[in-house]
N, C-alpha and C positions, 0 to 999 in steps of 0.2 A: 221633102225638103233637103238641099245639099249646100256643101260648103265647099267653094272653091278653092286653089293655092293663095288667094289673095286674102282669103278669110268672109269674104261675099259670101252673103246665104242665096240659093237660087230656088226657086220653086219649080218644080216638074209636075206637070198633071201626070195623068192616069191614063195618056192618049196611048201608052204602049200597052195597054193591057190588052193580052187576045193578038196584038201586033206580029208578024214574023220579025222583024229588026226593032230591037229598042232603039233609044235616042243613042246609048253606047251600049259596045260590048265587052266582056273581057273575057280572055280565054286564055287558061292557064294549061301550057302543055310539059309537066313534068311526069316523069317515069316513077310509079311508086317502088317498083321492084322490077329487077331484072331476071326474067324466068328463066333464062336460060345460063347465066351465070350463078344462079339459085341451085338449080338441078344441077350444075358442075359442081358446085360446094358441095351438095349431098352426094354426089358421088364418089369425091374426093375423100371426103369421108369414111362412105362406105368401104372404099379400095382400102383404106386404112385400116379399118376394122377385120376385113377379109385378111389383109396380110398379117395383121398380128397375130389373126386365131391360125392361119395356117404356118406362123412361124412358130407359135406354140404347141403345136400338131405335130412339127418335125421335130423339135427338141422331147417333147414327150416319144415319139417314136425311137427316137435315137437311145433316150434313159432306158425303154424298154428292153430293146435291140442288149444294148450294152450289160443290163442286168442278169439278160439271158443267157448271154454268150460266159457272163461270170459263173452265175449257176452251171453250167456245162462242165467249166473246168471244175468246180467244185465238186460234183458228184463224178467226173470221169477219175479224179484225184482218189475219192473215199472207193469205189469201186475197184479201182487198182489196189489200191492198201489193202480192201478186203482180198480179192485174188492173191495178194504176196503172202496173206496170214494163211490161206486156204492151202496155197502151196506149200509154204513151209510144213504144214502138220501134215498135207502129203509126203512130202520128202520123207518125213521121219518114218508113216507108214510104211511107205516103199522100202525103206532100207531095213526097217523090224520084217517085214515079209521076207525079203531077201534071206536075212538073218533065219531068221524060222523053216525057211525052205531049204535051205544049206544044212539045216539040224532034221528036216525032215518032220517038222512039227506043223508043216505048212505045205498046203498042194500046189504046184507048180502055175496052177490057173487062178488060185487067191493071189502071187505074186505079180501076176500078169496084172491082173483087175486095177490092183493098186497101181503100179506103171500106167493103164490105160488111163486114170482118173488123173493121175499126174500130168500126163503129156495133154488131155483136155483142158487143167487149169493153166499150164503154160502157155497153149493156143488163147484161151481166155485174157490171161496175160498180157500177150502180144496184143491182141486187139485192144485193152484197155490202155496201153500207150499211145496205140496210134490214133483211140479217139480221142487222147488227152491232149496230142501234138494239134489234132484239129483243132479242138476247141480252143487251145493258147491261143492260136494262128487266127482262129475266127475271133478272138477279145480282143487282139492287138491290130487287127482290121477297124474295130471301130474308134 
């Protein structure tokens, strides 16, 4: 039994059991969710996550390159300072060898060897100056 809009009770038989069509049929056409929109939302969220990961990696790469360039500058400065200290010592040694050579207390070959070491160290100093300039340019470009 059922009640209509006026409040009257109606009896309906069981004649509709097993029949193709009942006395009345109700169809509801409502989409529970839009799969295409759902997939679009998920795709947008994944793209945002990927973009954040890529941006973080790029920042990390830039930081690593900057630190590497800074370390190269520091290394070049340290090596240049060590080479200059070595050059000062070799200059004193070359002067002493020249003095001893003039007094006959040193062989000319020993004096020439001291000059050779000094020349090699001057070349190394020049190379470290070039390396320091290159490292500073690399750091400035970061």
